Kinemage of the C-alpha trace (Angstrom):
@kinemage 1
@onewidth
@group {chain A} dominant
@subgroup {mainchain}
@vectorlist {calphas} color= white
{ca unk a 1} P 12.367 47.894 34.332
{ca unk a 2} L 12.684 51.186 36.207
{ca unk a 3} L 16.147 50.276 37.523
{ca unk a 4} L 17.663 50.906 34.054
{ca unk a 5} L 16.686 54.558 34.365
{ca unk a 6} L 18.267 55.040 37.802
{ca unk a 7} L 21.728 56.505 38.397
{ca unk a 8} L 24.783 54.252 38.230
{ca unk a 9} L 25.178 54.683 41.994
{ca unk a 10} L 21.633 53.461 42.593
{ca unk a 11} L 22.123 50.589 40.142
{ca unk a 12} L 25.266 49.490 41.988
{ca unk a 13} L 23.491 49.564 45.358
{ca unk a 14} L 20.594 47.573 43.911
{ca unk a 15} L 22.931 44.926 42.463
{ca unk a 16} L 24.808 44.582 45.736
{ca unk a 17} L 21.524 43.861 47.509
{ca unk a 18} L 20.666 41.235 44.899
{ca unk a 19} L 24.193 39.762 45.082
{ca unk a 20} L 23.780 38.876 48.768
{ca unk a 21} L 20.737 36.755 47.950
{ca unk a 22} L 22.474 35.111 44.992
{ca unk a 23} L 25.448 34.088 47.149
{ca unk a 24} L 23.191 32.683 49.857
{ca unk a 25} L 21.328 30.645 47.252
{ca unk a 26} L 24.565 29.203 45.831
{ca unk a 27} L 25.891 28.393 49.290
{ca unk a 28} L 22.693 26.534 50.101
{ca unk a 29} L 21.982 24.828 46.760
{ca unk a 30} L 25.009 24.535 44.425
{ca unk a 31} L 27.387 21.584 45.017
{ca unk a 32} L 30.023 23.231 42.820
{ca unk a 33} L 30.041 26.553 44.656
{ca unk a 34} L 29.592 24.921 48.047
{ca unk a 35} L 32.850 23.072 47.372
{ca unk a 36} L 34.529 26.281 46.154
{ca unk a 37} L 33.474 28.272 49.220
{ca unk a 38} L 34.655 25.465 51.512
{ca unk a 39} L 38.029 24.673 49.903
{ca unk a 40} L 38.886 28.358 49.373
{ca unk a 41} L 37.605 29.291 52.852
{ca unk a 42} L 35.330 31.986 51.423
{ca unk a 43} L 32.939 33.598 53.892
{ca unk a 44} L 30.153 34.923 51.684
{ca unk a 45} L 28.919 37.157 54.521
{ca unk a 46} L 31.990 39.311 53.883
{ca unk a 47} L 31.031 39.874 50.252
{ca unk a 48} L 29.169 43.172 50.612
{ca unk a 49} L 30.053 45.124 47.460
{ca unk a 50} L 30.696 44.478 43.797
{ca unk a 51} L 34.372 45.139 44.528
{ca unk a 52} L 34.327 42.372 47.169
{ca unk a 53} L 33.067 39.998 44.493
{ca unk a 54} L 36.540 40.088 42.937
{ca unk a 55} L 37.899 37.967 45.818
{ca unk a 56} L 35.939 34.976 44.521
{ca unk a 57} L 37.704 32.730 41.959
{ca unk a 58} L 36.559 32.784 38.357
{ca unk a 59} L 34.449 29.982 36.859
{ca unk a 60} L 35.316 28.731 33.362
{ca unk a 61} L 33.621 26.743 30.635
{ca unk a 62} L 36.030 23.946 31.526
{ca unk a 63} L 34.458 23.839 34.991
{ca unk a 64} L 31.004 23.543 33.425
{ca unk a 65} L 32.165 20.695 31.197
{ca unk a 66} L 34.017 18.800 33.937
{ca unk a 67} L 31.454 19.261 36.744
{ca unk a 68} L 28.209 19.875 34.897
{ca unk a 69} L 25.826 18.082 37.339
{ca unk a 70} L 27.363 19.936 40.299
{ca unk a 71} L 26.058 23.268 38.998
{ca unk a 72} L 22.438 22.114 39.260
{ca unk a 73} L 20.674 23.707 42.222
{ca unk a 74} L 17.287 21.981 42.061
{ca unk a 75} L 15.940 18.439 41.965
{ca unk a 76} L 15.295 16.882 38.554
{ca unk a 77} L 11.512 17.043 38.974
{ca unk a 78} L 11.716 20.862 38.862
{ca unk a 79} L 13.417 20.903 35.457
{ca unk a 80} L 11.117 21.939 32.617
{ca unk a 81} L 13.535 22.398 29.715
{ca unk a 82} L 17.006 21.140 28.818
{ca unk a 83} L 19.193 23.083 26.416
{ca unk a 84} L 22.866 23.083 25.416
{ca unk a 85} L 25.411 25.600 24.269
{ca unk a 86} L 26.082 25.563 20.535
{ca unk a 87} L 29.262 23.469 20.726
{ca unk a 88} L 30.647 25.220 17.657
{ca unk a 89} L 34.190 25.231 19.054
{ca unk a 90} L 34.076 22.720 21.949
{ca unk a 91} L 31.855 20.101 23.541
{ca unk a 92} L 28.361 21.480 24.234
{ca unk a 93} L 27.443 22.196 27.847
{ca unk a 94} L 24.027 21.191 29.167
{ca unk a 95} L 21.833 23.672 31.029
{ca unk a 96} L 18.621 22.821 32.859
{ca unk a 97} L 15.869 25.409 33.227
{ca unk a 98} L 13.014 25.510 35.712
{ca unk a 99} L 9.616 27.065 35.188
{ca unk a 100} L 10.914 30.160 36.981
{ca unk a 101} L 13.903 30.276 34.619
{ca unk a 102} L 11.600 30.216 31.606
{ca unk a 103} L 9.647 33.129 33.105
{ca unk a 104} L 12.949 34.962 33.570
{ca unk a 105} L 13.878 34.277 29.922
{ca unk a 106} L 10.533 35.656 28.808
{ca unk a 107} L 11.029 38.791 30.906
{ca unk a 108} L 14.558 39.270 29.574
{ca unk a 109} L 13.462 39.117 25.944
{ca unk a 110} L 10.340 41.181 26.582
{ca unk a 111} L 12.321 44.135 27.916
{ca unk a 112} L 14.951 43.638 25.205
{ca unk a 113} L 12.337 43.812 22.457
{ca unk a 114} L 10.785 46.835 24.195
{ca unk a 115} L 14.242 48.414 24.093
{ca unk a 116} L 14.095 47.953 20.310
{ca unk a 117} L 10.778 49.780 20.199
{ca unk a 118} L 8.542 46.718 19.900
{ca unk a 119} L 5.164 46.182 21.530
{ca unk a 120} L 1.621 44.934 21.109
{ca unk a 121} L 0.478 44.933 17.505
{ca unk a 122} L 3.891 44.022 16.094
{ca unk a 123} L 4.277 40.745 14.222
{ca unk a 124} L 7.674 39.039 14.419
{ca unk a 125} L 8.903 36.458 11.930
{ca unk a 126} L 11.430 34.177 13.643
{ca unk a 127} L 14.107 33.171 11.148
{ca unk a 128} L 15.861 31.131 13.842
{ca unk a 129} L 15.417 27.568 14.992
{ca unk a 130} L 13.336 26.914 18.092
{ca unk a 131} L 14.451 23.284 18.346
{ca unk a 132} L 17.870 21.530 18.400
{ca unk a 133} L 18.317 22.343 22.127
{ca unk a 134} L 18.601 26.040 21.211
{ca unk a 135} L 17.881 28.483 24.035
{ca unk a 136} L 17.635 31.667 21.961
{ca unk a 137} L 14.801 30.557 19.673
{ca unk a 138} L 12.705 29.553 22.679
{ca unk a 139} L 13.621 32.780 24.481
{ca unk a 140} L 12.469 34.901 21.527
{ca unk a 141} L 9.171 33.033 21.386
{ca unk a 142} L 8.552 33.451 25.129
{ca unk a 143} L 9.584 37.110 25.102
{ca unk a 144} L 7.427 38.081 22.136
{ca unk a 145} L 4.469 36.219 23.654
{ca unk a 146} L 4.992 38.098 26.923
{ca unk a 147} L 5.188 41.324 24.929
{ca unk a 148} L 1.754 40.638 23.471
{ca unk a 149} L 3.033 40.711 19.896
{ca unk a 150} L 2.420 38.193 17.110
{ca unk a 151} L 4.879 35.408 16.247
{ca unk a 152} L 5.516 33.417 13.072
{ca unk a 153} L 7.893 30.479 13.674
{ca unk a 154} L 9.428 29.893 10.259
{ca unk a 155} L 12.883 28.722 11.358
{ca unk a 156} L 16.225 29.362 9.709
{ca unk a 157} L 17.111 29.186 6.015
{ca unk a 158} L 14.762 28.570 3.049
{ca unk a 159} L 14.466 32.080 1.513
{ca unk a 160} L 11.463 30.973 -0.578
{ca unk a 161} L 9.494 30.087 2.563
{ca unk a 162} L 10.583 33.290 4.278
{ca unk a 163} L 9.191 35.419 1.442
{ca unk a 164} L 6.033 33.355 1.144
{ca unk a 165} L 5.432 33.971 4.854
{ca unk a 166} L 6.174 37.686 4.612
{ca unk a 167} L 3.749 38.042 1.719
{ca unk a 168} L 1.030 35.980 3.421
{ca unk a 169} L 1.099 37.303 6.997
{ca unk a 170} L 2.757 40.719 6.637
{ca unk a 171} L 5.145 40.773 9.630
{ca unk a 172} L 6.721 44.140 10.382
{ca unk a 173} L 9.776 42.686 12.176
{ca unk a 174} L 12.171 39.792 11.658
{ca unk a 175} L 14.635 38.074 14.002
{ca unk a 176} L 17.643 36.603 12.228
{ca unk a 177} L 21.390 36.458 11.669
{ca unk a 178} L 22.181 39.660 9.712
{ca unk a 179} L 24.118 37.946 6.922
{ca unk a 180} L 20.940 35.965 6.182
{ca unk a 181} L 19.213 39.262 5.355
{ca unk a 182} L 21.580 39.587 2.396
{ca unk a 183} L 20.597 36.085 1.283
{ca unk a 184} L 16.866 36.837 1.330
{ca unk a 185} L 17.534 40.129 -0.476
{ca unk a 186} L 19.448 38.242 -3.155
{ca unk a 187} L 16.629 35.709 -3.487
{ca unk a 188} L 14.109 38.550 -3.818
{ca unk a 189} L 16.179 40.243 -6.524
{ca unk a 190} L 16.533 36.999 -8.477
{ca unk a 191} L 12.818 36.213 -8.235
{ca unk a 192} L 11.249 39.602 -8.887
{ca unk a 193} L 10.134 40.256 -5.304
{ca unk a 194} L 9.868 43.939 -4.405
{ca unk a 195} L 11.382 43.550 -0.945
{ca unk a 196} L 11.579 47.296 -0.360
{ca unk a 197} L 7.774 47.459 -0.566
{ca unk a 198} L 7.281 44.570 1.871
{ca unk a 199} L 5.758 44.870 5.335
{ca unk a 200} L 9.132 44.404 7.101
{ca unk a 201} L 10.349 47.551 8.852
{ca unk a 202} L 12.902 46.320 11.412
{ca unk a 203} L 15.280 43.445 12.081
{ca unk a 204} L 16.475 42.183 15.463
{ca unk a 205} L 19.904 40.794 14.573
{ca unk a 206} L 21.712 38.004 16.402
{ca unk a 207} L 25.032 36.205 16.234
{ca unk a 208} L 27.064 38.696 14.167
{ca unk a 209} L 28.348 42.223 14.688
{ca unk a 210} L 26.594 45.016 12.805
{ca unk a 211} L 28.688 47.871 14.150
{ca unk a 212} L 32.236 49.094 14.601
{ca unk a 213} L 33.554 50.045 18.034
{ca unk a 214} L 32.404 53.648 17.467
{ca unk a 215} L 28.861 52.278 16.833
{ca unk a 216} L 28.884 53.180 13.131
{ca unk a 217} L 27.599 50.398 10.900
{ca unk a 218} L 30.265 47.964 9.755
{ca unk a 219} L 30.526 46.609 6.193
{ca unk a 220} L 27.750 44.083 6.782
{ca unk a 221} L 25.410 46.644 8.345
{ca unk a 222} L 26.045 49.192 5.603
{ca unk a 223} L 25.454 46.693 2.835
{ca unk a 224} L 22.085 45.743 4.325
{ca unk a 225} L 20.755 49.282 4.760
{ca unk a 226} L 22.066 50.401 1.368
{ca unk a 227} L 19.871 47.748 -0.226
{ca unk a 228} L 16.970 47.662 2.240
{ca unk a 229} L 16.291 50.701 4.413
{ca unk a 230} L 15.016 48.885 7.494
{ca unk a 231} L 15.860 49.520 11.147
{ca unk a 232} L 18.651 47.257 12.424
{ca unk a 233} L 19.034 46.357 16.105
{ca unk a 234} L 22.070 44.433 17.336
{ca unk a 235} L 21.840 42.025 20.243
{ca unk a 236} L 24.400 40.090 22.259
{ca unk a 237} L 23.647 37.048 24.388
{ca unk a 238} L 24.853 33.590 25.355
{ca unk a 239} L 23.304 30.461 26.821
{ca unk a 240} L 25.443 30.713 29.939
{ca unk a 241} L 24.231 34.247 30.691
{ca unk a 242} L 20.499 33.502 30.336
{ca unk a 243} L 20.403 37.204 29.445
{ca unk a 244} L 20.665 39.437 26.381
{ca unk a 245} L 21.852 42.962 25.642
{ca unk a 246} L 19.794 44.747 22.979
{ca unk a 247} L 20.252 48.115 21.306
{ca unk a 248} L 17.674 50.851 21.485
{ca unk a 249} L 16.857 53.052 18.482
{ca unk a 250} L 19.988 55.141 19.046
{ca unk a 251} L 22.265 52.167 18.256
{ca unk a 252} L 24.947 52.950 20.832
{ca unk a 253} L 25.477 49.543 22.404
{ca unk a 254} L 23.421 46.799 23.989
{ca unk a 255} L 21.690 47.909 27.179
{ca unk a 256} L 22.548 46.111 30.415
{ca unk a 257} L 19.624 44.790 32.468
{ca unk a 258} L 20.900 45.224 36.064
{ca unk a 259} L 18.157 43.089 37.576
{ca unk a 260} L 19.339 40.053 35.592
{ca unk a 261} L 23.142 40.048 35.526
{ca unk a 262} L 26.276 41.512 37.123
{ca unk a 263} L 29.100 42.229 34.663
{ca unk a 264} L 32.859 42.668 35.015
{ca unk a 265} L 35.632 43.051 32.439
{ca unk a 266} L 39.002 41.447 33.209
{ca unk a 267} L 42.495 41.460 31.701
{ca unk a 268} L 44.769 38.498 30.927
{ca unk a 269} L 45.731 38.190 34.602
{ca unk a 270} L 42.110 38.182 35.789
{ca unk a 271} L 42.157 41.732 37.128
{ca unk a 272} L 39.219 44.060 36.505
{ca unk a 273} L 40.229 46.571 33.813
{ca unk a 274} L 39.935 50.365 34.278
{ca unk a 275} L 36.669 51.934 33.156
{ca unk a 276} L 36.523 52.406 29.398
{ca unk a 277} L 39.088 49.718 28.583
{ca unk a 278} L 38.348 46.459 26.794
{ca unk a 279} L 38.446 43.151 28.619
{ca unk a 280} L 36.935 39.691 28.853
{ca unk a 281} L 33.332 39.732 30.021
{ca unk a 282} L 32.735 37.965 33.331
{ca unk a 283} L 29.143 37.511 34.467
{ca unk a 284} L 27.220 36.640 37.612
{ca unk a 285} L 23.597 35.709 36.947
{ca unk a 286} L 20.779 37.060 39.118
{ca unk a 287} L 17.470 35.276 39.526
{ca unk a 288} L 18.465 32.009 37.824
{ca unk a 289} L 17.062 29.034 39.725
{ca unk a 290} L 18.311 25.941 37.906
{ca unk a 291} L 21.989 26.574 37.140
{ca unk a 292} L 23.126 30.037 38.269
{ca unk a 293} L 26.720 31.092 37.622
{ca unk a 294} L 29.130 33.150 39.714
{ca unk a 295} L 31.964 35.107 38.076
{ca unk a 296} L 31.789 33.053 34.880
{ca unk a 297} L 34.314 33.838 32.135
{ca unk a 298} L 32.441 34.172 28.844
{ca unk a 299} L 35.608 34.395 26.732
{ca unk a 300} L 34.090 37.376 24.883
{ca unk a 301} L 36.074 40.613 24.624
{ca unk a 302} L 34.177 43.893 24.830
{ca unk a 303} L 34.083 47.248 26.586
{ca unk a 304} L 31.345 49.052 28.506
{ca unk a 305} L 30.085 52.602 28.036
{ca unk a 306} L 28.638 54.370 31.057
{ca unk a 307} L 27.350 57.673 29.700
{ca unk a 308} L 23.528 57.976 29.887
{ca unk a 309} L 21.852 56.985 26.627
{ca unk a 310} L 19.631 59.392 24.702
{ca unk a 311} L 16.776 56.925 25.292
{ca unk a 312} L 16.878 57.790 28.997
{ca unk a 313} L 18.436 54.569 30.266
{ca unk a 314} L 21.434 55.063 32.545
{ca unk a 315} L 22.564 51.441 32.801
{ca unk a 316} L 25.822 50.487 31.087
{ca unk a 317} L 25.958 49.669 27.377
{ca unk a 318} L 28.098 46.894 25.932
{ca unk a 319} L 30.136 47.514 22.793
{ca unk a 320} L 30.105 45.289 19.711
{ca unk a 321} L 32.175 42.212 20.505
{ca unk a 322} L 35.866 42.584 19.720
{ca unk a 323} L 36.337 38.824 19.540
{ca unk a 324} L 36.929 35.812 21.768
{ca unk a 325} L 40.035 35.815 23.950
{ca unk a 326} L 41.258 32.377 22.845
{ca unk a 327} L 40.752 33.294 19.175
{ca unk a 328} L 43.279 36.118 19.116
{ca unk a 329} L 45.423 35.804 15.967
{ca unk a 330} L 49.049 36.930 15.683
{ca unk a 331} L 49.687 37.224 11.973
{ca unk a 332} L 52.521 39.023 10.189
{ca unk a 333} L 53.105 41.405 13.085
{ca unk a 334} L 49.398 42.211 13.484
{ca unk a 335} L 46.983 41.162 16.213
{ca unk a 336} L 43.446 40.562 15.030
{ca unk a 337} L 40.291 38.588 15.792
{ca unk a 338} L 38.100 36.483 13.487
{ca unk a 339} L 35.159 38.969 13.427
{ca unk a 340} L 37.321 41.418 11.479
{ca unk a 341} L 37.892 38.699 8.861
{ca unk a 342} L 34.186 37.832 8.795
{ca unk a 343} L 33.402 41.502 8.111
{ca unk a 344} L 35.387 41.320 4.890
{ca unk a 345} L 34.202 37.892 3.745
{ca unk a 346} L 30.514 38.541 4.426
{ca unk a 347} L 30.605 41.487 2.065
{ca unk a 348} L 32.138 39.961 -1.048
{ca unk a 349} L 29.428 39.122 -3.568
{ca unk a 350} L 31.347 36.403 -5.381
{ca unk a 351} L 31.956 34.330 -2.225
{ca unk a 352} L 29.358 31.600 -1.773
{ca unk a 353} L 30.830 30.025 1.369
{ca unk a 354} L 33.996 30.386 3.450
{ca unk a 355} L 35.989 28.766 6.235
{ca unk a 356} L 38.911 30.193 8.239
{ca unk a 357} L 41.605 27.757 9.419
{ca unk a 358} L 44.150 28.784 12.057
{ca unk a 359} L 47.355 26.811 12.640
{ca unk a 360} L 50.738 27.166 14.355
{ca unk a 361} L 53.999 27.864 12.526
{ca unk a 362} L 57.684 27.504 13.381
{ca unk a 363} L 58.039 31.217 14.116
{ca unk a 364} L 55.735 31.110 17.129
{ca unk a 365} L 53.002 33.050 15.350
{ca unk a 366} L 49.853 31.922 13.537
{ca unk a 367} L 49.081 30.900 9.991
{ca unk a 368} L 45.710 31.895 8.522
{ca unk a 369} L 44.194 30.042 5.582
{ca unk a 370} L 40.852 31.140 4.184
{ca unk a 371} L 39.009 28.593 2.076
{ca unk a 372} L 36.309 29.999 -0.178
{ca unk a 373} L 33.857 28.690 -2.719
{ca unk a 374} L 32.621 30.969 -5.476
{ca unk a 375} L 29.337 31.985 -6.980
{ca unk a 376} L 29.247 32.069 -10.762
{ca unk a 377} L 32.247 34.206 -11.682
{ca unk a 378} L 33.991 34.517 -15.009
{ca unk a 379} L 37.065 36.202 -13.541
{ca unk a 380} L 40.349 34.230 -13.415
{ca unk a 381} L 41.107 32.622 -10.065
{ca unk a 382} L 44.323 34.654 -9.741
{ca unk a 383} L 42.407 37.922 -10.134
{ca unk a 384} L 39.812 36.859 -7.562
{ca unk a 385} L 42.460 35.963 -4.973
{ca unk a 386} L 44.364 39.198 -5.598
{ca unk a 387} L 41.198 41.303 -5.259
{ca unk a 388} L 40.253 39.553 -2.023
{ca unk a 389} L 43.731 40.006 -0.560
{ca unk a 390} L 43.550 43.714 -1.424
{ca unk a 391} L 40.258 43.931 0.515
{ca unk a 392} L 41.912 42.326 3.542
{ca unk a 393} L 44.891 44.691 3.383
{ca unk a 394} L 42.529 47.673 3.254
{ca unk a 395} L 40.490 46.444 6.226
{ca unk a 396} L 42.926 44.617 8.555
{ca unk a 397} L 46.341 45.556 7.055
{ca unk a 398} L 47.359 41.957 6.291
{ca unk a 399} L 46.356 39.455 3.608
{ca unk a 400} L 45.772 35.801 4.633
{ca unk a 401} L 46.363 32.911 2.277
{ca unk a 402} L 43.375 32.144 0.032
{ca unk a 403} L 42.359 28.712 -1.278
{ca unk a 404} L 39.420 28.175 -3.624
{ca unk a 405} L 37.473 24.989 -2.850
{ca unk a 406} L 34.508 23.342 -4.625
{ca unk a 407} L 31.242 24.589 -3.164
{ca unk a 408} L 29.731 21.256 -2.087
{ca unk a 409} L 32.981 20.196 -0.423
{ca unk a 410} L 33.148 23.374 1.642
{ca unk a 411} L 29.443 23.432 2.500
{ca unk a 412} L 29.699 19.911 3.924
{ca unk a 413} L 32.174 21.282 6.501
{ca unk a 414} L 30.542 24.633 7.207
{ca unk a 415} L 26.886 23.548 7.333
{ca unk a 416} L 26.612 20.408 9.428
{ca unk a 417} L 23.291 18.859 10.374
{ca unk a 418} L 24.468 18.412 13.959
{ca unk a 419} L 25.413 22.095 14.376
{ca unk a 420} L 23.040 25.015 14.970
{ca unk a 421} L 25.481 27.564 13.567
{ca unk a 422} L 27.709 27.552 10.483
{ca unk a 423} L 31.272 26.474 11.292
{ca unk a 424} L 33.155 29.556 10.105
{ca unk a 425} L 36.357 28.909 12.073
{ca unk a 426} L 38.529 25.852 12.710
{ca unk a 427} L 41.336 26.472 15.185
{ca unk a 428} L 44.103 23.872 14.800
{ca unk a 429} L 46.576 25.667 17.053
{ca unk a 430} L 47.894 23.885 20.135
{ca unk a 431} L 45.822 26.115 22.426
{ca unk a 432} L 42.807 25.925 20.092
{ca unk a 433} L 39.786 23.779 20.923
């Protein structure tokens, strides 16, 4: 939309105009926010600017879990689709979408794919599920359809079927978790498929970081492009936001769509952080009809960049995620987040599967145990563990404990039929969920 190319001052003014309507809608339709405005004696008519928004209390995932029906702003006969959050680390939260919300999802993904240089004539192979109450798979389908591009709904996994589809229909773009690209490359290498000569030219990547904080490719991103020279585009989204941030061809952060969402970054005390600093992302949705959210804490840590992008957009750009606030690890005098551990583990060829377990210790810090299963490797177990610990020391300065576990045993924990995503992390700490 044109608003992304306006000045930051114009974008702010535009969002403040949209905010007034969003607050009026919540005051008229949302039992949860009606109660908040009443008990906290909040006069929404006094909320004129984005700075004024900070006077409103934050909403948490706990609120969504405890008062889920109270967030619904429409009658049940207006609901078209029901979805849930992934529930990887806590009980899933239900969201109800109206026909208007589905149109908004389609618009969001359309402009996100356009940001990645896509348009009519492209053919996208969806390597993500569109069922299992998953919002993203449906959003991709709606967005690509709105874009006027072709869609092949293959679903996740099954490298053999992915390559059969690529060879049959010749898509030029794929949508998938980036670590899965390494799996289909490996399958191609083992089965004599010339993947470099395939029709695929770009990948829209979801669910995992591809870049460091300076926007250079991380270990996972580098390993992909070293093997397969395709264009990689990172995205960031969540069910609660009903919105995504997608990179353009310059790869300098996911572009903010000001017409869809208001963003803040807060510190541990809930205060908005100074410009350029990292903080927890807090969002206020715009244009959501079924279950809009006001100042919702995502739990995701990131920073925003406000310099105009070379693509011409002047809206803010979100950095690669630093981690989740409640997943911060204090280990051997170092503070780190699970994504930095994933970066190492996803790029070790002899690891078939892995699981990170966090637990408390008597010193008031955290213990980190990494369980791994191995591909066929003739090296002694001691040498494998030592080599892996050396990789961790080089990347994150500390070496967690390593335990080698039989593959089927570990896969039964990591890949569960009831889960849409692999369970890479189990947090057993007292504050963990």
